N, C-alpha and C positions, 0 to 999 in steps of 0.2 A: 220579834225577830231575832234571831240572829242573826249572826254575819260573819260571815268569813271574815274578815279584818280582828274581827275586834278579839280573837283567838288565839293572831299572834301576840306576841308582849310589845306589848308598848313600845314606837322606836322615844329613845333618850331625844332630849336636843340638846342643836346641833354647839360641839364643843369650841370654844373663842378662838380663832385662828391665830395658827400657832408660828413660833420660826421652823416646821420643819419644811413645810411647802416653797419650793424654789418663786422665787419674784415674779417669773414669765406662767406662773401657772392660775395662780391668787385670781387672777381675775376670770377663767374659768369657774376654782370655787364660791366665787361672787356669783353668776349663774349660775352654777345649782342650784344654789340657796335665793337664788332671787322670789320672789313671791307675786311682780309687779305685773308681771303676763298667770293669766289663768293655765291653769299646767300640764292641760292638754295642746294648748297652744306653744309652746316650751317644750314639749317631747316632739310634739311636729315640727320643729323647726329643728333642734337639733336631730333628727333622725334627716331630714330633708340638708341639711347642713352634708352629711356622712357620707349620704346618696351622689350631692354634687360635685362631690372632690371624686367617689366612685367615674363619676361621666368623667368626671377632669383630666383621668388616671386610664380611661379607655382614650379619649383623645389626642393625650401622649402617644399611647400604642397604636393607638389610626395612623397618625403622623411619620410613628417611626417605619411600618410597612405600607405607606402612601392608599389608604385608604381613606375611603371615606368615613366618615363616625358613624353619621346620621344611620349607611347601613348598614353598618358593622351592629348599631344600636337598634335597628326596625325589621334587616331582615338579615338574619341572621337562623340557619338550620331550622326549626319548628315555624319562629315566627313568619317564614317563609309562604310556610302551608297554610298559615293562620289569615295568612290575607291575600291570596288564595282564593280562600272559600270567603271570605269578606269580598270579595271583588265578584267573581263569577258563582258562587254557591257551590254543593253539594256535586261530585261525581267528576269536577272536570280533573283531576291532575290523579292519576293514580301512574308510579313505579317499580319498574321491574329490576329488583338491585341485584339479584340471585337467584336463580336456580332455587324456587321453596317459596321466597322470602318479595313478596306483593306489598310498596304502599300505597294506600289507600289515604286519601284526605278525610273517609266519613271516623276515619280512631281520632280525630279531634271534634272536638266536643264544640257546640256555638255561641254562647254567650259571647266569648269574647270577640268574635268574626263576626257576630250581633252585634254587640254594639260599639266597633269599627265600622261597621258599615250606617251605621248610623252615626257617628261625626261626621265623618264624612261627606252625608249626603246633608248637614245643619250645616256646618263649618267648612269654609272654603281652604283647605289646607289637603294633602299629597292623602292618600293612602298610608302610607311608613308615617306620617304624620299623625293619625288619627289612632294608627296604632299603639304610638308611644302615649299620644297623650291619652288613651284611654290604660296604659298600664299604668306610667304616673297616676293617678289619678285614682286610681285605685291601692297602688301601697300606699301612699300615703290616707285616703280611707283606712286600711291595714294599720299602719301605725297609730289612725286614733282609737282603731278598734284594742287593738292588744295594749294598748295603752286603759283604754277604759276599764277592761276587764281585769288585767293587770292590779290596775291601781283599788277596783272596786272588793280583791281576793289580799289582796296585804298591802295596799299605803301608794301614794305617789310615788318614791323612793324609791320601791319594783318596780312600778309602771311604766317610769322611765328609763328603768336601767335595764327593761324589758323590750320593750322600743327598739335602743341602743344595740345591744346584744341580735337583734334579729339586725340590725341594718347593717353589719357587719361582719356576719354570720361569711367563711371562704368563697359560697357561692352566692352570696347577698348583689353581687353582677344580674340577674339573671331580673330582679327589684329595676334596674334601669333601660329593661329592656323588649322587645314587643312579646311580652309572658306573657302564659296564664295564670302564675304560679303569683302574682300579687292579689289577680279578681277573688283567685280563692283564698286565698290568709283574708280578706275584705271579709268575701261573707261570711268564714269559718269565726273568724273574732263575733265578730256584732251576735252571729246566731247562739255563739256559745254564748255573749252575754248576757244575752233575749230566755237562754235554758233557767240561765243561773239566776239571775231575774223574775223568772217566773211572765213572761210578755212570752207565753205558751204559739200564737196563731204567728209572733211575726221572726219565732226560732226556725218555726216547721217552715215558711216561704222564703227564709237564708236560707236555710238547708235547700231548698229545691235549688236556687239560685245557686249554688253552692257545686248541686250533683250534674247540673248545664255547664260546669268552668273546664271541667278535668276527668277523664278514668278515675280517679282518688277521693274525685269529691262526694262518694256514698258517704268517708268517712266522719264528713258532717253528718248527714240523717241517721247516720249507726250512733252518734255525739248526741243526739237528740231523743230519740226515742229510748236512747237508756235513763236519759233523766226525766224522759215523761214515765218509763217504769219506774222507776224508784219513786216519782213523788206517788204516782200512785198509788205506789205500794203503801208508800211513809203514809197517806189518808187513809188507808184500808185500816191498819195498825189503829190509827185513831177512831178512828170511827166503831171497831172490834176487838179492841182493847183488853174481852177479855177470850174471842177463840186468838187471835195471832200469843197469848202470852203477855201480859200484866208484869213483867218483869223491867227491875229498872236496863240502863242502858250497862254492858261489859267494859271492862277498864281500858279506854286509847277510843272507847267509839264513838264519846265528845268529842273527836279529834275537825284537824280543818275538811277530811272527807263526810262527814258528819254535819259540819256547818254548809259543806258544799252542798249534799243533798235538803236541806231543812231554805236555804237562801232557792233553790231549785225550784221549793212554793210557792217562794214570795206570795204569804201567808194572805188572803185577804183580795191580791190582786188580780187572780185569772182560777175561773171557774171548769168542772169538765168539763165542758163542752168545747174552748179551750183549749186547752188540755188534747184534746184527740183530736181537732180539730188543727192542731201545731203539727202532733206527730203524723197523720193520717198527709198530710205537705210532703215535708221532712222528701221523705223518700221519691218523689213525684218527677224530681227535675232528672235522676241521674235512670232509674228506670225508663220516666217517657225518651229518653232519645235514648236507651238500648235497645228498645220493642221498635224504634223505630227507623234505626236500624237493621232489626231485624227484617222487620216488612219491606225492608225494599232490598236485603239480601235470598230472602224467597224464605227466610227463617226463620222466624221473631225470636222466639227463645235463646236460638243459637248465635244471631246470626252477625252481631257486634264481638264475639269473640271469637271468629272464622277468620276477620278485620282483622282487630289484636293478636293472632296467631300468623296471622301474612305479614304481616312488622315482623315478624321472630319475638313477640310479648308476649308471655303465659304466666297463670303464674303456677307456677311447681314446687311449690313449698319448697326456696330455695336451693333445689339440684343445682342449675343452669350458675345459678348466681356462688355457690360454693365452689365448681367447675371456672368456672374461671376466675377465682380467686387467686386456685391454684394454677395456671396458666400465666397469672402477674408475677405472684414470688417465684418462677421457673422461670420465668423466659423472656418480658417485658422489661425497660427502659424504662419505658416511657413514666415521665412524672404525674401527668392527671392520674392514671388507676390507681397507684400505692397513694396518693392522694380519698381518693374515694372510697377505698375505699380503709382509709383511716378515718373519716368522715364518721360514715356506719357505724362502724365500730364505735365511734366515740355515743353516736345518737342513741348506742345499743344502753350505753354507760347511764348515757343521763338521763333513759325511761325509765331504768334499775331508779337510782334517785329521786325521781318524782314518784313514784311509787314510795318509791320508803316515806318520802315529806306527807304523804295520805292527802293529795292532791284532790278537790275536787273528779267527782267522779264522770263528767263528761268529758274532761280534757282529758282524760287519761285515759278515757275510749278514743277520742280523737287521732291521740298522736299515738295509741299503738295498733288502730287498724292502717295510719302512715305508714305506721315502722313497720305493719306484717305484712302490705304491699313494696311496700318497697326492699322487705331483706326476701319476700320469698319472692317476686318476680321473675322474669326468668327474659336476660335481653339490657341492652344498654345500662353498662354494669356504672361508663362513666357518669349516667346522667342521673342516679342513686341518690347524691347529695342536693339535684337540683328537687326530687320528685318531694323529699325530705325540708325542702325550705320551710311548706305552708306549720312544717310539725312547728310554730313561734312555742306552746308550751311545754317541749322540753327542757327552754333554756331557763326553765320559772327559779330550776335550785340556782343554777349562776347567778341566776340575778337580783334572790333576796341577798346572797351570800355578798352578791360587792355593793349592795345596799347598805348591808349592813357596814361590811367594810368604809364606803364614803362617807356614813354618818358618824363613825369614829373619826378617820384616819382619811383625811376627802384625796391626800396625794397620792399613793399607792392604788387606789379605786382609778382614776382619772389617767396614771399611769398604763393600767391595764386594758383598759376603753383603746385607750393611742395605740397600741401596741396591739391589740387587737384590727385597731379598724388601718393601719398599717398595713397589717398582713392580707387585712380584705384588698385592698382597694390593690394593688401588686398582683395578690394573686386574680383576682377578678380580672386585670388587664391582660394576666401570660392565658386565660384560659380563650379571651376572648379572639385576642389577638395569635397568638401562637402556639396556642391549647391543640390547634388539628384535631383535638375530639370533640361528635356533638358533643352540646349541650344537653 
């Protein structure tokens, strides 16, 4: 069976330590090349280190503003809504924000508050601590999944860099808060890995859980369904070569995307009934919650979308987003909104690079759906970078480039990572303590 990582050029052996790297940075180079720990443990340790530094940066900001750090991390903005659902259930809180805009807790999906309630029941911790414990555990699981997926496709160095880049995104402070993005990312990373390795039932079950975590969680189901459809088509071509056409592959068809599609099959590991089971499971979580809210609102198919419209959030193919961009460029001086615009534009560029690199189909579909939802949705423009936080495959082109640089010259790669880390820590502390805009 072809393996996607075998199509990339083999990694050259690391060069000997040279005098170009400053002495204080040489221990980091030795850590980079160390093989004493399992690679996933090393990747998780690096991710935990940058996120711990992020928490310390928030603690400094909390001290400067005379606010409790755990309250900032565990009860800010949407965190308060999720904790309210965990404590009281749905229907407890409705806020009339302004005429025509009504905030209902039915807009929030149930997986995270359900886990928080379970942890609070089992462990002697407060509700806020339970929320942070669930979020931090999910962030660690997501980091492991991202590393496993990245190293499966492109090798271990790329997997490590991919995890680090995800941990130092401008809005990665959310990974240290009681929010649902870490949970969605964990489900997505492992579901995509399961789809790429032919574990279809696992892929479908994890996609169903992703659909219960966030409104844009159906992106995971879309990716799994796309992978399953492509695999069924591949099997059909192999079973009926004369009907489909017995020609050889066209130039370029044997690239990374083709290898990823073959890896989706994981020949010999998965039968057709498992593939169909996974495909049917994938959308069950998201569809189930949407239908439940609709039934509760008296409109099974449209009730949930009425809740979203009441929040001022709807999909209008980008009209609201473009209108808001005009306002930002013309009148506002707030730092958060131009930064959000810049991050969204960079996400579009990274998606184009993802297509150019012929990334496996499930990762392209997953990232594309998340990007389409973020770009096409109206309302909460300042939150769009957070909505894109689970779209870690967008970082693959950068991760591969940095991994290649690190093999040849570790110094510049470490400097780039250090710069991005400093930018992430400072901007994350600014967002949560001084930004004054919803995350």
